[in-house]
C-alpha positions as CSV (number, residue, x, y, z in Angstrom):
1,M,-0.1,17.2,-63.3
2,Q,2.9,15.3,-61.8
3,S,2.3,12.8,-59.1
4,I,4.2,13.2,-55.8
5,I,2.7,10.2,-54.1
6,G,6.1,8.3,-53.8
7,D,8.4,11.3,-53.8
8,V,9.1,12.3,-50.2
9,A,11.3,15.3,-51.2
10,A,8.5,16.6,-53.4
11,I,5.9,16.1,-50.6
12,M,8.1,17.9,-48.1
13,A,8.6,20.9,-50.4
14,N,5.0,21.8,-49.5
15,W,5.6,21.8,-45.7
16,N,6.5,24.6,-43.3
17,A,9.6,24.0,-41.2
18,E,7.6,24.2,-38.0
19,A,4.6,22.2,-39.2
20,T,2.7,19.4,-37.4
21,L,1.3,16.2,-38.7
22,T,-1.3,14.3,-36.6
23,Y,-2.2,10.7,-37.5
24,P,-4.9,8.6,-35.9
25,G,-4.8,5.4,-33.9
26,N,-2.8,3.8,-31.2
27,L,0.2,2.7,-33.3
28,S,3.9,3.6,-33.3
29,V,3.1,6.0,-36.2
30,S,0.1,7.6,-34.5
31,G,0.1,10.9,-32.7
32,T,1.5,14.3,-33.6
33,R,4.9,14.8,-35.3
34,K,6.4,18.3,-35.0
35,G,8.8,19.9,-37.4
36,K,9.8,19.1,-41.0
37,D,12.4,16.5,-40.0
38,A,10.0,14.5,-37.9
39,I,7.3,14.7,-40.6
40,E,9.7,13.6,-43.3
41,A,10.8,10.6,-41.2
42,W,7.1,9.7,-40.9
43,F,6.6,9.8,-44.6
44,R,9.7,7.8,-45.3
45,H,8.5,5.1,-42.9
46,F,5.1,5.2,-44.5
47,M,6.7,4.6,-48.0
48,E,8.6,1.6,-46.6
49,A,5.6,0.1,-44.7
50,V,3.2,0.6,-47.5
51,P,5.2,0.2,-50.7
52,T,2.1,0.4,-53.0
53,R,-0.4,3.3,-52.7
54,T,-3.1,4.4,-55.1
55,F,-4.5,7.7,-53.8
56,K,-7.5,9.2,-55.4
57,L,-8.8,12.6,-54.4
58,S,-12.6,12.6,-54.1
59,S,-13.2,16.2,-53.2
60,I,-11.4,19.2,-51.9
61,C,-12.6,22.4,-50.1
62,V,-10.6,25.5,-49.6
63,Q,-11.7,28.1,-47.1
64,N,-10.6,31.0,-49.2
65,I,-10.0,29.9,-52.8
66,F,-8.6,33.3,-53.7
67,D,-5.9,33.4,-51.0
68,I,-3.0,31.2,-52.0
69,V,-0.3,33.0,-50.0
70,G,-2.0,33.9,-46.8
71,T,-3.5,31.6,-44.1
72,N,-5.9,29.1,-45.4
73,V,-7.7,25.9,-44.5
74,I,-8.0,22.9,-46.9
75,A,-10.1,19.8,-46.5
76,A,-9.5,16.9,-48.8
77,Q,-11.5,13.7,-49.0
78,W,-9.6,10.8,-50.5
79,E,-9.4,7.1,-50.9
80,D,-6.4,4.8,-51.1
81,R,-5.8,1.2,-52.1
82,P,-2.6,0.5,-50.2
83,V,-0.7,-2.8,-50.3
84,N,1.5,-3.4,-47.3
85,R,4.8,-5.2,-47.1
86,A,3.0,-8.6,-46.6
87,G,1.2,-8.1,-49.9
88,E,-2.2,-7.5,-48.2
89,S,-4.5,-5.1,-50.1
90,F,-6.9,-2.6,-48.4
91,H,-9.4,0.0,-49.3
92,V,-9.1,3.1,-47.0
93,R,-11.1,6.3,-47.1
94,G,-10.5,9.4,-45.1
95,V,-10.2,13.2,-44.9
96,T,-7.2,15.3,-44.3
97,L,-7.6,18.7,-42.8
98,A,-4.7,21.1,-43.3
99,T,-3.9,24.7,-42.6
100,S,-1.4,26.6,-44.7
101,R,0.4,29.9,-44.5
102,W,2.3,31.5,-47.4
103,G,1.6,28.4,-49.5
104,K,3.2,25.9,-47.1
105,I,1.3,23.4,-44.8
106,T,1.6,24.4,-41.2
107,A,-0.6,21.7,-39.7
108,S,-2.3,18.6,-41.1
109,T,-4.6,16.1,-39.4
110,V,-5.6,12.8,-41.0
111,Y,-9.0,11.2,-40.3
112,I,-9.6,7.6,-41.3
113,F,-13.2,6.4,-41.7
114,D,-12.3,2.9,-40.6
115,P,-9.2,3.0,-38.4
116,S,-9.6,-0.7,-37.4
117,V,-7.5,-1.6,-40.6
118,L,-4.5,0.6,-39.6
119,P,-2.6,-2.0,-37.5
120,R,-2.7,-4.5,-40.4
121,I,-1.7,-1.9,-43.0
122,W,1.3,-0.8,-40.9
123,G,2.2,-4.4,-39.9
124,E,1.7,-3.7,-36.2
């Protein structure tokens, strides 16, 4: 399986044009981004702010595992070992809850178990 962690174009191929991305916290990157262009800009900024990422998927749940083209809900528990631009390393765990329609993400919300590290990760 090919990794798309650092490939924004490959990541965005999985998003609906009218999708939303909601990220936690009180940072400049927090809140809800609407539309593929805004979400792509968010991911590009993420790649710049956090140049090293090591994501590991811990578990995934799919509401209807047999429906890959209709509407579905996916929950993914993950962990990451990001290194920010300052060279600081972190261990972050969270869950992303996404809805999809016709195989494209229509909404995604990120939940971080310890959001207190976010300002340092993002350099804010």
